[in-house]
mmCIF file of the N, C-alpha and C atoms, coordinates in Angstrom:
data_MODEL
# 
_entry.id   MODEL 
# 
loop_
_atom_site.group_PDB 
_atom_site.id 
_atom_site.type_symbol 
_atom_site.label_atom_id 
_atom_site.label_alt_id 
_atom_site.label_comp_id 
_atom_site.label_asym_id 
_atom_site.label_entity_id 
_atom_site.label_seq_id 
_atom_site.pdbx_PDB_ins_code 
_atom_site.Cartn_x 
_atom_site.Cartn_y 
_atom_site.Cartn_z 
_atom_site.occupancy 
_atom_site.B_iso_or_equiv 
_atom_site.pdbx_formal_charge 
_atom_site.auth_seq_id 
_atom_site.auth_comp_id 
_atom_site.auth_asym_id 
_atom_site.auth_atom_id 
_atom_site.pdbx_PDB_model_num 
ATOM 1   N N  . MET A 1 1  ? 113.324 -99.582 -92.942  1.00 0.00 ? 1  MET A N  1 
ATOM 2   C CA . MET A 1 1  ? 114.047 -98.434 -93.455  1.00 0.00 ? 1  MET A CA 1 
ATOM 3   C C  . MET A 1 1  ? 114.081 -97.359 -92.374  1.00 0.00 ? 1  MET A C  1 
ATOM 4   N N  . ASN A 1 2  ? 115.263 -96.872 -92.052  1.00 0.00 ? 2  ASN A N  1 
ATOM 5   C CA . ASN A 1 2  ? 115.418 -95.825 -91.050  1.00 0.00 ? 2  ASN A CA 1 
ATOM 6   C C  . ASN A 1 2  ? 115.152 -94.462 -91.659  1.00 0.00 ? 2  ASN A C  1 
ATOM 7   N N  . PRO A 1 3  ? 114.485 -93.562 -90.905  1.00 0.00 ? 3  PRO A N  1 
ATOM 8   C CA . PRO A 1 3  ? 114.264 -92.206 -91.427  1.00 0.00 ? 3  PRO A CA 1 
ATOM 9   C C  . PRO A 1 3  ? 115.586 -91.481 -91.671  1.00 0.00 ? 3  PRO A C  1 
ATOM 10  N N  . VAL A 1 4  ? 115.605 -90.647 -92.686  1.00 0.00 ? 4  VAL A N  1 
ATOM 11  C CA . VAL A 1 4  ? 116.770 -89.847 -93.044  1.00 0.00 ? 4  VAL A CA 1 
ATOM 12  C C  . VAL A 1 4  ? 116.728 -88.567 -92.218  1.00 0.00 ? 4  VAL A C  1 
ATOM 13  N N  . PRO A 1 5  ? 117.881 -88.079 -91.680  1.00 0.00 ? 5  PRO A N  1 
ATOM 14  C CA . PRO A 1 5  ? 117.853 -86.813 -90.952  1.00 0.00 ? 5  PRO A CA 1 
ATOM 15  C C  . PRO A 1 5  ? 117.500 -85.668 -91.906  1.00 0.00 ? 5  PRO A C  1 
ATOM 16  N N  . VAL A 1 6  ? 116.447 -84.925 -91.578  1.00 0.00 ? 6  VAL A N  1 
ATOM 17  C CA . VAL A 1 6  ? 115.950 -83.848 -92.442  1.00 0.00 ? 6  VAL A CA 1 
ATOM 18  C C  . VAL A 1 6  ? 115.687 -82.597 -91.615  1.00 0.00 ? 6  VAL A C  1 
ATOM 19  N N  . GLY A 1 7  ? 115.508 -81.479 -92.299  1.00 0.00 ? 7  GLY A N  1 
ATOM 20  C CA . GLY A 1 7  ? 115.230 -80.213 -91.642  1.00 0.00 ? 7  GLY A CA 1 
ATOM 21  C C  . GLY A 1 7  ? 113.837 -79.718 -91.987  1.00 0.00 ? 7  GLY A C  1 
ATOM 22  N N  . PRO A 1 8  ? 113.556 -78.447 -91.724  1.00 0.00 ? 8  PRO A N  1 
ATOM 23  C CA . PRO A 1 8  ? 112.228 -77.907 -91.960  1.00 0.00 ? 8  PRO A CA 1 
ATOM 24  C C  . PRO A 1 8  ? 111.916 -77.608 -93.426  1.00 0.00 ? 8  PRO A C  1 
ATOM 25  N N  . LYS A 1 9  ? 112.932 -77.555 -94.272  1.00 0.00 ? 9  LYS A N  1 
ATOM 26  C CA . LYS A 1 9  ? 112.745 -77.222 -95.686  1.00 0.00 ? 9  LYS A CA 1 
ATOM 27  C C  . LYS A 1 9  ? 113.217 -78.387 -96.554  1.00 0.00 ? 9  LYS A C  1 
ATOM 28  N N  . PRO A 1 10 ? 112.848 -78.384 -97.853  1.00 0.00 ? 10 PRO A N  1 
ATOM 29  C CA . PRO A 1 10 ? 113.336 -79.441 -98.746  1.00 0.00 ? 10 PRO A CA 1 
ATOM 30  C C  . PRO A 1 10 ? 114.861 -79.520 -98.700  1.00 0.00 ? 10 PRO A C  1 
ATOM 31  N N  . CYS A 1 11 ? 115.381 -80.732 -98.720  1.00 0.00 ? 11 CYS A N  1 
ATOM 32  C CA . CYS A 1 11 ? 116.830 -80.898 -98.612  1.00 0.00 ? 11 CYS A CA 1 
ATOM 33  C C  . CYS A 1 11 ? 117.314 -81.995 -99.558  1.00 0.00 ? 11 CYS A C  1 
ATOM 34  N N  . PRO A 1 12 ? 118.583 -81.904 -99.978  1.00 0.00 ? 12 PRO A N  1 
ATOM 35  C CA . PRO A 1 12 ? 119.135 -82.929 -100.867 1.00 0.00 ? 12 PRO A CA 1 
ATOM 36  C C  . PRO A 1 12 ? 119.520 -84.172 -100.064 1.00 0.00 ? 12 PRO A C  1 
ATOM 37  N N  . VAL A 1 13 ? 119.084 -85.329 -100.530 1.00 0.00 ? 13 VAL A N  1 
ATOM 38  C CA . VAL A 1 13 ? 119.424 -86.609 -99.903  1.00 0.00 ? 13 VAL A CA 1 
ATOM 39  C C  . VAL A 1 13 ? 119.492 -87.689 -100.978 1.00 0.00 ? 13 VAL A C  1 
ATOM 40  N N  . VAL A 1 14 ? 120.059 -88.831 -100.622 1.00 0.00 ? 14 VAL A N  1 
ATOM 41  C CA . VAL A 1 14 ? 119.984 -90.017 -101.463 1.00 0.00 ? 14 VAL A CA 1 
ATOM 42  C C  . VAL A 1 14 ? 118.851 -90.850 -100.896 1.00 0.00 ? 14 VAL A C  1 
ATOM 43  N N  . CYS A 1 15 ? 117.835 -91.101 -101.698 1.00 0.00 ? 15 CYS A N  1 
ATOM 44  C CA . CYS A 1 15 ? 116.677 -91.862 -101.248 1.00 0.00 ? 15 CYS A CA 1 
ATOM 45  C C  . CYS A 1 15 ? 117.097 -93.300 -100.955 1.00 0.00 ? 15 CYS A C  1 
ATOM 46  N N  . PRO A 1 16 ? 116.846 -93.788 -99.736  1.00 0.00 ? 16 PRO A N  1 
ATOM 47  C CA . PRO A 1 16 ? 117.211 -95.169 -99.417  1.00 0.00 ? 16 PRO A CA 1 
ATOM 48  C C  . PRO A 1 16 ? 116.359 -96.197 -100.163 1.00 0.00 ? 16 PRO A C  1 
ATOM 49  N N  . SER A 1 17 ? 115.230 -95.782 -100.686 1.00 0.00 ? 17 SER A N  1 
ATOM 50  C CA . SER A 1 17 ? 114.343 -96.704 -101.387 1.00 0.00 ? 17 SER A CA 1 
ATOM 51  C C  . SER A 1 17 ? 114.735 -96.884 -102.856 1.00 0.00 ? 17 SER A C  1 
ATOM 52  N N  . CYS A 1 18 ? 114.843 -95.756 -103.595 1.00 0.00 ? 18 CYS A N  1 
ATOM 53  C CA . CYS A 1 18 ? 115.149 -95.847 -105.033 1.00 0.00 ? 18 CYS A CA 1 
ATOM 54  C C  . CYS A 1 18 ? 116.599 -95.498 -105.360 1.00 0.00 ? 18 CYS A C  1 
ATOM 55  N N  . LYS A 1 19 ? 117.384 -95.106 -104.349 1.00 0.00 ? 19 LYS A N  1 
ATOM 56  C CA . LYS A 1 19 ? 118.817 -94.787 -104.481 1.00 0.00 ? 19 LYS A CA 1 
ATOM 57  C C  . LYS A 1 19 ? 119.116 -93.581 -105.370 1.00 0.00 ? 19 LYS A C  1 
ATOM 58  N N  . ALA A 1 20 ? 118.119 -92.752 -105.652 1.00 0.00 ? 20 ALA A N  1 
ATOM 59  C CA . ALA A 1 20 ? 118.325 -91.550 -106.465 1.00 0.00 ? 20 ALA A CA 1 
ATOM 60  C C  . ALA A 1 20 ? 118.739 -90.388 -105.568 1.00 0.00 ? 20 ALA A C  1 
ATOM 61  N N  . THR A 1 21 ? 119.558 -89.482 -106.110 1.00 0.00 ? 21 THR A N  1 
ATOM 62  C CA . THR A 1 21 ? 119.890 -88.253 -105.412 1.00 0.00 ? 21 THR A CA 1 
ATOM 63  C C  . THR A 1 21 ? 118.781 -87.259 -105.728 1.00 0.00 ? 21 THR A C  1 
ATOM 64  N N  . ILE A 1 22 ? 118.082 -86.800 -104.697 1.00 0.00 ? 22 ILE A N  1 
ATOM 65  C CA . ILE A 1 22 ? 116.871 -85.994 -104.902 1.00 0.00 ? 22 ILE A CA 1 
ATOM 66  C C  . ILE A 1 22 ? 116.831 -84.808 -103.929 1.00 0.00 ? 22 ILE A C  1 
ATOM 67  N N  . ILE A 1 23 ? 115.917 -83.898 -104.201 1.00 0.00 ? 23 ILE A N  1 
ATOM 68  C CA . ILE A 1 23 ? 115.527 -82.854 -103.251 1.00 0.00 ? 23 ILE A CA 1 
ATOM 69  C C  . ILE A 1 23 ? 114.160 -83.295 -102.727 1.00 0.00 ? 23 ILE A C  1 
ATOM 70  N N  . THR A 1 24 ? 114.025 -83.402 -101.434 1.00 0.00 ? 24 THR A N  1 
ATOM 71  C CA . THR A 1 24 ? 112.797 -83.944 -100.849 1.00 0.00 ? 24 THR A CA 1 
ATOM 72  C C  . THR A 1 24 ? 111.581 -83.068 -101.104 1.00 0.00 ? 24 THR A C  1 
ATOM 73  N N  . ASN A 1 25 ? 110.417 -83.702 -101.190 1.00 0.00 ? 25 ASN A N  1 
ATOM 74  C CA . ASN A 1 25 ? 109.132 -82.997 -101.177 1.00 0.00 ? 25 ASN A CA 1 
ATOM 75  C C  . ASN A 1 25 ? 108.706 -82.910 -99.716  1.00 0.00 ? 25 ASN A C  1 
ATOM 76  N N  . VAL A 1 26 ? 108.191 -81.751 -99.315  1.00 0.00 ? 26 VAL A N  1 
ATOM 77  C CA . VAL A 1 26 ? 107.809 -81.549 -97.922  1.00 0.00 ? 26 VAL A CA 1 
ATOM 78  C C  . VAL A 1 26 ? 106.308 -81.309 -97.824  1.00 0.00 ? 26 VAL A C  1 
ATOM 79  N N  . GLU A 1 27 ? 105.676 -82.013 -96.890  1.00 0.00 ? 27 GLU A N  1 
ATOM 80  C CA . GLU A 1 27 ? 104.268 -81.785 -96.562  1.00 0.00 ? 27 GLU A CA 1 
ATOM 81  C C  . GLU A 1 27 ? 104.201 -81.350 -95.110  1.00 0.00 ? 27 GLU A C  1 
ATOM 82  N N  . LYS A 1 28 ? 103.563 -80.220 -94.871  1.00 0.00 ? 28 LYS A N  1 
ATOM 83  C CA . LYS A 1 28 ? 103.399 -79.717 -93.502  1.00 0.00 ? 28 LYS A CA 1 
ATOM 84  C C  . LYS A 1 28 ? 102.156 -80.343 -92.896  1.00 0.00 ? 28 LYS A C  1 
ATOM 85  N N  . LYS A 1 29 ? 102.291 -80.864 -91.671  1.00 0.00 ? 29 LYS A N  1 
ATOM 86  C CA . LYS A 1 29 ? 101.178 -81.536 -91.002  1.00 0.00 ? 29 LYS A CA 1 
ATOM 87  C C  . LYS A 1 29 ? 100.968 -80.960 -89.608  1.00 0.00 ? 29 LYS A C  1 
ATOM 88  N N  . ALA A 1 30 ? 99.703  -80.750 -89.265  1.00 0.00 ? 30 ALA A N  1 
ATOM 89  C CA . ALA A 1 30 ? 99.352  -80.299 -87.922  1.00 0.00 ? 30 ALA A CA 1 
ATOM 90  C C  . ALA A 1 30 ? 99.600  -81.432 -86.932  1.00 0.00 ? 30 ALA A C  1 
ATOM 91  N N  . THR A 1 31 ? 99.975  -81.069 -85.720  1.00 0.00 ? 31 THR A N  1 
ATOM 92  C CA . THR A 1 31 ? 100.241 -82.047 -84.667  1.00 0.00 ? 31 THR A CA 1 
ATOM 93  C C  . THR A 1 31 ? 99.354  -81.744 -83.462  1.00 0.00 ? 31 THR A C  1 
ATOM 94  N N  . VAL A 1 32 ? 99.499  -82.539 -82.437  1.00 0.00 ? 32 VAL A N  1 
ATOM 95  C CA . VAL A 1 32 ? 98.769  -82.291 -81.187  1.00 0.00 ? 32 VAL A CA 1 
ATOM 96  C C  . VAL A 1 32 ? 99.142  -80.916 -80.637  1.00 0.00 ? 32 VAL A C  1 
ATOM 97  N N  . LYS A 1 33 ? 100.408 -80.531 -80.771  1.00 0.00 ? 33 LYS A N  1 
ATOM 98  C CA . LYS A 1 33 ? 100.841 -79.203 -80.303  1.00 0.00 ? 33 LYS A CA 1 
ATOM 99  C C  . LYS A 1 33 ? 100.128 -78.097 -81.071  1.00 0.00 ? 33 LYS A C  1 
ATOM 100 N N  . THR A 1 34 ? 99.926  -78.296 -82.368  1.00 0.00 ? 34 THR A N  1 
ATOM 101 C CA . THR A 1 34 ? 99.216  -77.308 -83.191  1.00 0.00 ? 34 THR A CA 1 
ATOM 102 C C  . THR A 1 34 ? 97.795  -77.130 -82.671  1.00 0.00 ? 34 THR A C  1 
ATOM 103 N N  . HIS A 1 35 ? 97.120  -78.238 -82.413  1.00 0.00 ? 35 HIS A N  1 
ATOM 104 C CA . HIS A 1 35 ? 95.743  -78.183 -81.919  1.00 0.00 ? 35 HIS A CA 1 
ATOM 105 C C  . HIS A 1 35 ? 95.681  -77.550 -80.528  1.00 0.00 ? 35 HIS A C  1 
ATOM 106 N N  . LEU A 1 36 ? 96.666  -77.866 -79.681  1.00 0.00 ? 36 LEU A N  1 
ATOM 107 C CA . LEU A 1 36 ? 96.713  -77.292 -78.337  1.00 0.00 ? 36 LEU A CA 1 
ATOM 108 C C  . LEU A 1 36 ? 96.911  -75.785 -78.398  1.00 0.00 ? 36 LEU A C  1 
ATOM 109 N N  . MET A 1 37 ? 97.810  -75.330 -79.266  1.00 0.00 ? 37 MET A N  1 
ATOM 110 C CA . MET A 1 37 ? 98.029  -73.878 -79.412  1.00 0.00 ? 37 MET A CA 1 
ATOM 111 C C  . MET A 1 37 ? 96.755  -73.187 -79.891  1.00 0.00 ? 37 MET A C  1 
ATOM 112 N N  . ALA A 1 38 ? 96.056  -73.781 -80.848  1.00 0.00 ? 38 ALA A N  1 
ATOM 113 C CA . ALA A 1 38 ? 94.804  -73.192 -81.340  1.00 0.00 ? 38 ALA A CA 1 
ATOM 114 C C  . ALA A 1 38 ? 93.771  -73.124 -80.223  1.00 0.00 ? 38 ALA A C  1 
ATOM 115 N N  . PHE A 1 39 ? 93.683  -74.170 -79.410  1.00 0.00 ? 39 PHE A N  1 
ATOM 116 C CA . PHE A 1 39 ? 92.742  -74.189 -78.290  1.00 0.00 ? 39 PHE A CA 1 
ATOM 117 C C  . PHE A 1 39 ? 93.083  -73.108 -77.269  1.00 0.00 ? 39 PHE A C  1 
ATOM 118 N N  . LEU A 1 40 ? 94.371  -72.975 -76.943  1.00 0.00 ? 40 LEU A N  1 
ATOM 119 C CA . LEU A 1 40 ? 94.776  -71.957 -75.968  1.00 0.00 ? 40 LEU A CA 1 
ATOM 120 C C  . LEU A 1 40 ? 94.514  -70.547 -76.482  1.00 0.00 ? 40 LEU A C  1 
ATOM 121 N N  . ILE A 1 41 ? 94.813  -70.305 -77.737  1.00 0.00 ? 41 ILE A N  1 
ATOM 122 C CA . ILE A 1 41 ? 94.548  -68.983 -78.319  1.00 0.00 ? 41 ILE A CA 1 
ATOM 123 C C  . ILE A 1 41 ? 93.056  -68.690 -78.285  1.00 0.00 ? 41 ILE A C  1 
ATOM 124 N N  . CYS A 1 42 ? 92.254  -69.671 -78.664  1.00 0.00 ? 42 CYS A N  1 
ATOM 125 C CA . CYS A 1 42 ? 90.803  -69.506 -78.660  1.00 0.00 ? 42 CYS A CA 1 
ATOM 126 C C  . CYS A 1 42 ? 90.297  -69.252 -77.246  1.00 0.00 ? 42 CYS A C  1 
ATOM 127 N N  . SER A 1 43 ? 90.842  -69.959 -76.262  1.00 0.00 ? 43 SER A N  1 
ATOM 128 C CA . SER A 1 43 ? 90.398  -69.819 -74.870  1.00 0.00 ? 43 SER A CA 1 
ATOM 129 C C  . SER A 1 43 ? 90.738  -68.455 -74.294  1.00 0.00 ? 43 SER A C  1 
ATOM 130 N N  . PHE A 1 44 ? 91.963  -67.994 -74.545  1.00 0.00 ? 44 PHE A N  1 
ATOM 131 C CA . PHE A 1 44 ? 92.404  -66.739 -73.939  1.00 0.00 ? 44 PHE A CA 1 
ATOM 132 C C  . PHE A 1 44 ? 92.010  -65.499 -74.730  1.00 0.00 ? 44 PHE A C  1 
ATOM 133 N N  . MET A 1 45 ? 91.805  -65.646 -76.020  1.00 0.00 ? 45 MET A N  1 
ATOM 134 C CA . MET A 1 45 ? 91.464  -64.479 -76.830  1.00 0.00 ? 45 MET A CA 1 
ATOM 135 C C  . MET A 1 45 ? 89.987  -64.493 -77.221  1.00 0.00 ? 45 MET A C  1 
ATOM 136 N N  . CYS A 1 46 ? 89.248  -65.458 -76.711  1.00 0.00 ? 46 CYS A N  1 
ATOM 137 C CA . CYS A 1 46 ? 87.810  -65.573 -76.974  1.00 0.00 ? 46 CYS A CA 1 
ATOM 138 C C  . CYS A 1 46 ? 87.487  -65.633 -78.468  1.00 0.00 ? 46 CYS A C  1 
ATOM 139 N N  . GLY A 1 47 ? 88.387  -66.206 -79.264  1.00 0.00 ? 47 GLY A N  1 
ATOM 140 C CA . GLY A 1 47 ? 88.140  -66.376 -80.685  1.00 0.00 ? 47 GLY A CA 1 
ATOM 141 C C  . GLY A 1 47 ? 88.120  -65.081 -81.474  1.00 0.00 ? 47 GLY A C  1 
ATOM 142 N N  . ILE A 1 48 ? 88.746  -64.021 -80.944  1.00 0.00 ? 48 ILE A N  1 
ATOM 143 C CA . ILE A 1 48 ? 88.744  -62.716 -81.597  1.00 0.00 ? 48 ILE A CA 1 
ATOM 144 C C  . ILE A 1 48 ? 89.382  -62.807 -82.980  1.00 0.00 ? 48 ILE A C  1 
ATOM 145 N N  . LEU A 1 49 ? 88.656  -62.385 -83.992  1.00 0.00 ? 49 LEU A N  1 
ATOM 146 C CA . LEU A 1 49 ? 89.135  -62.282 -85.368  1.00 0.00 ? 49 LEU A CA 1 
ATOM 147 C C  . LEU A 1 49 ? 89.725  -63.586 -85.907  1.00 0.00 ? 49 LEU A C  1 
ATOM 148 N N  . GLY A 1 50 ? 89.269  -64.696 -85.425  1.00 0.00 ? 50 GLY A N  1 
ATOM 149 C CA . GLY A 1 50 ? 89.739  -65.982 -85.942  1.00 0.00 ? 50 GLY A CA 1 
ATOM 150 C C  . GLY A 1 50 ? 91.188  -66.283 -85.638  1.00 0.00 ? 50 GLY A C  1 
ATOM 151 N N  . CYS A 1 51 ? 91.717  -65.710 -84.572  1.00 0.00 ? 51 CYS A N  1 
ATOM 152 C CA . CYS A 1 51 ? 93.127  -65.920 -84.222  1.00 0.00 ? 51 CYS A CA 1 
ATOM 153 C C  . CYS A 1 51 ? 93.452  -67.379 -83.946  1.00 0.00 ? 51 CYS A C  1 
ATOM 154 N N  . SER A 1 52 ? 92.460  -68.162 -83.587  1.00 0.00 ? 52 SER A N  1 
ATOM 155 C CA . SER A 1 52 ? 92.734  -69.558 -83.267  1.00 0.00 ? 52 SER A CA 1 
ATOM 156 C C  . SER A 1 52 ? 93.152  -70.353 -84.503  1.00 0.00 ? 52 SER A C  1 
ATOM 157 N N  . CYS A 1 53 ? 92.971  -69.790 -85.693  1.00 0.00 ? 53 CYS A N  1 
ATOM 158 C CA . CYS A 1 53 ? 93.396  -70.467 -86.933  1.00 0.00 ? 53 CYS A CA 1 
ATOM 159 C C  . CYS A 1 53 ? 94.881  -70.260 -87.219  1.00 0.00 ? 53 CYS A C  1 
ATOM 160 N N  . LEU A 1 54 ? 95.514  -69.323 -86.548  1.00 0.00 ? 54 LEU A N  1 
ATOM 161 C CA . LEU A 1 54 ? 96.908  -68.991 -86.843  1.00 0.00 ? 54 LEU A CA 1 
ATOM 162 C C  . LEU A 1 54 ? 97.858  -70.179 -86.781  1.00 0.00 ? 54 LEU A C  1 
ATOM 163 N N  . PRO A 1 55 ? 97.797  -71.053 -85.773  1.00 0.00 ? 55 PRO A N  1 
ATOM 164 C CA . PRO A 1 55 ? 98.753  -72.174 -85.750  1.00 0.00 ? 55 PRO A CA 1 
ATOM 165 C C  . PRO A 1 55 ? 98.646  -73.088 -86.971  1.00 0.00 ? 55 PRO A C  1 
ATOM 166 N N  . TYR A 1 56 ? 97.493  -73.161 -87.595  1.00 0.00 ? 56 TYR A N  1 
ATOM 167 C CA . TYR A 1 56 ? 97.325  -74.002 -88.776  1.00 0.00 ? 56 TYR A CA 1 
ATOM 168 C C  . TYR A 1 56 ? 97.902  -73.350 -90.036  1.00 0.00 ? 56 TYR A C  1 
ATOM 169 N N  . CYS A 1 57 ? 98.154  -72.056 -89.975  1.00 0.00 ? 57 CYS A N  1 
ATOM 170 C CA . CYS A 1 57 ? 98.690  -71.313 -91.122  1.00 0.00 ? 57 CYS A CA 1 
ATOM 171 C C  . CYS A 1 57 ? 100.195 -71.099 -91.035  1.00 0.00 ? 57 CYS A C  1 
ATOM 172 N N  . MET A 1 58 ? 100.762 -71.352 -89.868  1.00 0.00 ? 58 MET A N  1 
ATOM 173 C CA . MET A 1 58 ? 102.178 -71.069 -89.642  1.00 0.00 ? 58 MET A CA 1 
ATOM 174 C C  . MET A 1 58 ? 103.003 -72.357 -89.737  1.00 0.00 ? 58 MET A C  1 
ATOM 175 N N  . ASP A 1 59 ? 104.026 -72.349 -90.580  1.00 0.00 ? 59 ASP A N  1 
ATOM 176 C CA . ASP A 1 59 ? 104.892 -73.514 -90.715  1.00 0.00 ? 59 ASP A CA 1 
ATOM 177 C C  . ASP A 1 59 ? 105.602 -73.840 -89.408  1.00 0.00 ? 59 ASP A C  1 
ATOM 178 N N  . SER A 1 60 ? 105.853 -72.831 -88.586  1.00 0.00 ? 60 SER A N  1 
ATOM 179 C CA . SER A 1 60 ? 106.568 -73.060 -87.335  1.00 0.00 ? 60 SER A CA 1 
ATOM 180 C C  . SER A 1 60 ? 105.748 -73.859 -86.324  1.00 0.00 ? 60 SER A C  1 
ATOM 181 N N  . CYS A 1 61 ? 104.471 -74.055 -86.575  1.00 0.00 ? 61 CYS A N  1 
ATOM 182 C CA . CYS A 1 61 ? 103.612 -74.829 -85.672  1.00 0.00 ? 61 CYS A CA 1 
ATOM 183 C C  . CYS A 1 61 ? 103.274 -76.208 -86.221  1.00 0.00 ? 61 CYS A C  1 
ATOM 184 N N  . ARG A 1 62 ? 103.866 -76.573 -87.353  1.00 0.00 ? 62 ARG A N  1 
ATOM 185 C CA . ARG A 1 62 ? 103.542 -77.862 -87.976  1.00 0.00 ? 62 ARG A CA 1 
ATOM 186 C C  . ARG A 1 62 ? 104.818 -78.649 -88.276  1.00 0.00 ? 62 ARG A C  1 
ATOM 187 N N  . ASN A 1 63 ? 104.727 -79.965 -88.223  1.00 0.00 ? 63 ASN A N  1 
ATOM 188 C CA . ASN A 1 63 ? 105.851 -80.827 -88.581  1.00 0.00 ? 63 ASN A CA 1 
ATOM 189 C C  . ASN A 1 63 ? 106.034 -80.832 -90.096  1.00 0.00 ? 63 ASN A C  1 
ATOM 190 N N  . ALA A 1 64 ? 107.252 -81.146 -90.524  1.00 0.00 ? 64 ALA A N  1 
ATOM 191 C CA . ALA A 1 64 ? 107.563 -81.245 -91.948  1.00 0.00 ? 64 ALA A CA 1 
ATOM 192 C C  . ALA A 1 64 ? 107.873 -82.699 -92.283  1.00 0.00 ? 64 ALA A C  1 
ATOM 193 N N  . ASP A 1 65 ? 106.978 -83.363 -93.005  1.00 0.00 ? 65 ASP A N  1 
ATOM 194 C CA . ASP A 1 65 ? 107.192 -84.736 -93.459  1.00 0.00 ? 65 ASP A CA 1 
ATOM 195 C C  . ASP A 1 65 ? 107.859 -84.694 -94.827  1.00 0.00 ? 65 ASP A C  1 
ATOM 196 N N  . HIS A 1 66 ? 108.961 -85.439 -94.981  1.00 0.00 ? 66 HIS A N  1 
ATOM 197 C CA . HIS A 1 66 ? 109.730 -85.446 -96.229  1.00 0.00 ? 66 HIS A CA 1 
ATOM 198 C C  . HIS A 1 66 ? 109.486 -86.738 -97.000  1.00 0.00 ? 66 HIS A C  1 
ATOM 199 N N  . TYR A 1 67 ? 109.303 -86.595 -98.327  1.00 0.00 ? 67 TYR A N  1 
ATOM 200 C CA . TYR A 1 67 ? 109.048 -87.724 -99.220  1.00 0.00 ? 67 TYR A CA 1 
ATOM 201 C C  . TYR A 1 67 ? 109.944 -87.620 -100.445 1.00 0.00 ? 67 TYR A C  1 
ATOM 202 N N  . CYS A 1 68 ? 110.244 -88.757 -101.052 1.00 0.00 ? 68 CYS A N  1 
ATOM 203 C CA . CYS A 1 68 ? 111.011 -88.797 -102.296 1.00 0.00 ? 68 CYS A CA 1 
ATOM 204 C C  . CYS A 1 68 ? 110.089 -88.406 -103.448 1.00 0.00 ? 68 CYS A C  1 
ATOM 205 N N  . PRO A 1 69 ? 110.512 -87.463 -104.314 1.00 0.00 ? 69 PRO A N  1 
ATOM 206 C CA . PRO A 1 69 ? 109.669 -87.080 -105.453 1.00 0.00 ? 69 PRO A CA 1 
ATOM 207 C C  . PRO A 1 69 ? 109.604 -88.167 -106.538 1.00 0.00 ? 69 PRO A C  1 
ATOM 208 N N  . ASN A 1 70 ? 110.561 -89.103 -106.541 1.00 0.00 ? 70 ASN A N  1 
ATOM 209 C CA . ASN A 1 70 ? 110.568 -90.169 -107.549 1.00 0.00 ? 70 ASN A CA 1 
ATOM 210 C C  . ASN A 1 70 ? 109.663 -91.334 -107.180 1.00 0.00 ? 70 ASN A C  1 
ATOM 211 N N  . CYS A 1 71 ? 109.852 -91.864 -105.968 1.00 0.00 ? 71 CYS A N  1 
ATOM 212 C CA . CYS A 1 71 ? 109.122 -93.080 -105.585 1.00 0.00 ? 71 CYS A CA 1 
ATOM 213 C C  . CYS A 1 71 ? 108.099 -92.834 -104.468 1.00 0.00 ? 71 CYS A C  1 
ATOM 214 N N  . GLN A 1 72 ? 107.973 -91.606 -104.002 1.00 0.00 ? 72 GLN A N  1 
ATOM 215 C CA . GLN A 1 72 ? 107.038 -91.203 -102.945 1.00 0.00 ? 72 GLN A CA 1 
ATOM 216 C C  . GLN A 1 72 ? 107.291 -91.924 -101.617 1.00 0.00 ? 72 GLN A C  1 
ATOM 217 N N  . ALA A 1 73 ? 108.495 -92.434 -101.404 1.00 0.00 ? 73 ALA A N  1 
ATOM 218 C CA . ALA A 1 73 ? 108.835 -93.087 -100.138 1.00 0.00 ? 73 ALA A CA 1 
ATOM 219 C C  . ALA A 1 73 ? 108.941 -92.043 -99.037  1.00 0.00 ? 73 ALA A C  1 
ATOM 220 N N  . TYR A 1 74 ? 108.458 -92.392 -97.852  1.00 0.00 ? 74 TYR A N  1 
ATOM 221 C CA . TYR A 1 74 ? 108.602 -91.532 -96.675  1.00 0.00 ? 74 TYR A CA 1 
ATOM 222 C C  . TYR A 1 74 ? 110.067 -91.548 -96.265  1.00 0.00 ? 74 TYR A C  1 
ATOM 223 N N  . LEU A 1 75 ? 110.656 -90.355 -96.047  1.00 0.00 ? 75 LEU A N  1 
ATOM 224 C CA . LEU A 1 75 ? 112.070 -90.265 -95.710  1.00 0.00 ? 75 LEU A CA 1 
ATOM 225 C C  . LEU A 1 75 ? 112.329 -89.845 -94.272  1.00 0.00 ? 75 LEU A C  1 
ATOM 226 N N  . GLY A 1 76 ? 111.421 -89.086 -93.685  1.00 0.00 ? 76 GLY A N  1 
ATOM 227 C CA . GLY A 1 76 ? 111.604 -88.652 -92.313  1.00 0.00 ? 76 GLY A CA 1 
ATOM 228 C C  . GLY A 1 76 ? 110.740 -87.454 -91.983  1.00 0.00 ? 76 GLY A C  1 
ATOM 229 N N  . THR A 1 77 ? 110.727 -87.081 -90.709  1.00 0.00 ? 77 THR A N  1 
ATOM 230 C CA . THR A 1 77 ? 109.936 -85.943 -90.237  1.00 0.00 ? 77 THR A CA 1 
ATOM 231 C C  . THR A 1 77 ? 110.807 -85.010 -89.427  1.00 0.00 ? 77 THR A C  1 
ATOM 232 N N  . TYR A 1 78 ? 110.688 -83.729 -89.710  1.00 0.00 ? 78 TYR A N  1 
ATOM 233 C CA . TYR A 1 78 ? 111.294 -82.696 -88.876  1.00 0.00 ? 78 TYR A CA 1 
ATOM 234 C C  . TYR A 1 78 ? 110.207 -82.250 -87.914  1.00 0.00 ? 78 TYR A C  1 
ATOM 235 N N  . LYS A 1 79 ? 110.393 -82.530 -86.622  1.00 0.00 ? 79 LYS A N  1 
ATOM 236 C CA . LYS A 1 79 ? 109.365 -82.228 -85.635  1.00 0.00 ? 79 LYS A CA 1 
ATOM 237 C C  . LYS A 1 79 ? 109.574 -80.865 -85.020  1.00 0.00 ? 79 LYS A C  1 
ATOM 238 N N  . ARG A 1 80 ? 108.471 -80.157 -84.844  1.00 0.00 ? 80 ARG A N  1 
ATOM 239 C CA . ARG A 1 80 ? 108.475 -78.834 -84.213  1.00 0.00 ? 80 ARG A CA 1 
ATOM 240 C C  . ARG A 1 80 ? 108.205 -78.966 -82.759  1.00 0.00 ? 80 ARG A C  1 
# 
């Protein structure tokens, strides 16, 4: 099954698995880039006020994995 083209937010698609017209469920996942940004912030800011946690709290630093709400099939990932 080929991934469906998706964006950063839930989007309407026809699920290739169950053939239903749905709005995707989105799960935000940390990536290697997220961990690298946290490490760089921690290194340069000396961990001031927990700033190194910011990339884990920001959607712009995490990928968006899309799933079908009916059959939970993986539909695709919007990569940051």
